[in-house]
N, C-alpha and C positions, 0 to 999 in steps of 0.2 A: 867234252860230252860225260855226262854223267856215267858213274858206275853201276854196273849191273847189280842186282839184289846178290848177296854173297852166296844163297842158296842156288844158285843157277853154276857155280864153279864146279868144274869135275868134266868126267866122261859121260856122255850121253851115247846111248845107241837106238840108232834107228828102230823101231817096231814094225815090222813090214805087216802085221796083221793089221796096223791101225793107220796106216800111212798109203797116200794114193801120188805116185809120181806118174802123173801122165801128160797127155798132150792133146791136140784138137788142129785141126785142120780144114781146109775148106775143100768139098768134095767136088767136082763137075762144077764147079765155081758157084753153086746157089745153096748148098747144104755143110753141115757139118761133120765129121767123123771126130769122134773121142775113143782115145784107149788109155790103157795104163799099163805099166810093166807090176806084174805081180811076186818075182823075186826080187828084192833090194837088200842091201846090208848098207850099213854106214855109220861112222861116228863122228861124233860132234864134241869137239873139247873147249871147253869154255874158259877161259880168264877172267872172273868179273871185275877183276880192279882194272884191267889194261884189256877191254874188247877186242881191239885190234889185234891182240896175240892169240886170239881164239883161231881155230883151224875146223875145217869139214872136211871129210872124204864120205864119198858115194860110189856103190859099187853095184851096176844094175845088168841082170841075166837079160840078155837079148831074148832068150827062147820063151821068157815070160810073158811076152806082149799079147796082150788080150782087147780088141776092140769088140767083142761079142758076135763075130764073126769067124768061122773057124779057118773057112779058105782065105778069106783075109789075111788073117793072122799069119797063115804060113805064105803066102804071099811076101807079105812084109819080113818075114826070116830068111829069104831068098836072096841071092846076089843082085835082084833087081832094087833092094833097099838096104834091109840091116847085114846081109851076110853073115847069119848066125853061126853058121859052122866054120867061118874063117876068122868073125868077130865075135866071142861069144858073149863080150860085156862091153856095157858102155860105163863111162866112170867120171867122176868130177873131183879135182881136188882143188882146194883153194889156196890162194898164195895171198889174199889178203881181205880183210873185213874191216869195214868202215862201218860205224854209227853215224847215221846222219840225224835222226832223233830218238827220241827215249826208247822207243820197241822196235824201230825201222833200222834194218842195215842192209850196206851193198856187199854181196860177196863176191868178190873177186877171183876166177876160178881157172884150171885146163880141164874143158870139157873134152873128152875122144870117143869120138865114134868113127866106126869103120877104121879105126888105126888113125885116124884125122884127130889132132889135135890144136884146139881155137880156145884161147882165152875170152870168155865171157863175163859180162857182170851181172849178178842176179839180185835183183831186190827180195828183201826177205822181212817178214814182220812177225816179231815174237807175239803170239798170242796170247801166251799164260802158262802157270805152273800150278799143277795139282796134284794131290795126293790117290792114288784108286783105292778102289775098296781091297785090293790084295795088297797096298804097304806099297807100292811104285810110284815114287815121284816122277811125273811125266810133263813134257815141256811140249807145247804145240807151236808148231810155225808154218808160214804158209807165204806163198809168193809165185811169180809167174815172170816167164821171160820167153820173148820172140825171136828166132833162131831161122837162118836162110840153109833149109838142110841140105843144099848145092856145095854149101861150103864144107859138107863133111861127107860129099861124095855119093850122097844120096838120089841120086840124078832123074831115077825112071818115073816115067810119064806118058800119059798117051793123049794126044791130038783130040778136041773134040769140032763137032761140024760147025759150030757156031765161032771157030777160031780160038777157044780158051783150052784150058788143058784141064783134065781128071783130077789130078791133086795138086794143091797149091806148095809153092817152095816154099811158103813161110809157115811155120810151125810154131805154135803156142806151147810152151813147156807150163806145166801145172805143177805144184810141189802143195801138198799140204802133209805135213810131217809131224808123227806123233814121235817122240823121241823120250826112251828111258833113261833116269840116273844108274851108273853104276855104281855098285856096293862100293864104297871107298878103296881103293887099291887094288882091287880086284879086276878090274874089266867086265864084271859079271853083273849082270844085271837079275832084278828080283824075279819071281817067276810069272810069265809072261802069259796073263789069261785073258779069256774075252770080256 
């Protein structure tokens, strides 16, 4: 596989103000509900010479769930779904990164929801790199991965008269990530502005 541009090498911090870590699922078997988590933190360490040595770690605060409906969000925070008081964070820690094409990668890692850890493979596309007007070097990544929520103990549902269920077991995870390169050797990013 080709080496990455050397400008990508180093530590990148996820910029939560310009990142969407979201999901969508079928509701009542006929429509989709979409949501996202607003409080996310993460680090991407890029080895440009050997991309497979790169790593990713992400932490999501469950209480920051936002589906644009306060009542639904409160229900999702309860023991019926994420049980935020007992499991306040969702985490993902990479174990292996495989480059499949020039700008396409498969990130294999451990996803932990409600204290249950499963290894998943997430296809990610590198969108590009630019310096923003404030001097920050930014990289963009996008991807998605379907999971079964019951694998992580998220089991609540309600039956419909038709014989179906209110909430689909299959959830599409959606990643739109903006990451800012840390200043050399400091672990700190430049000022993050709109």
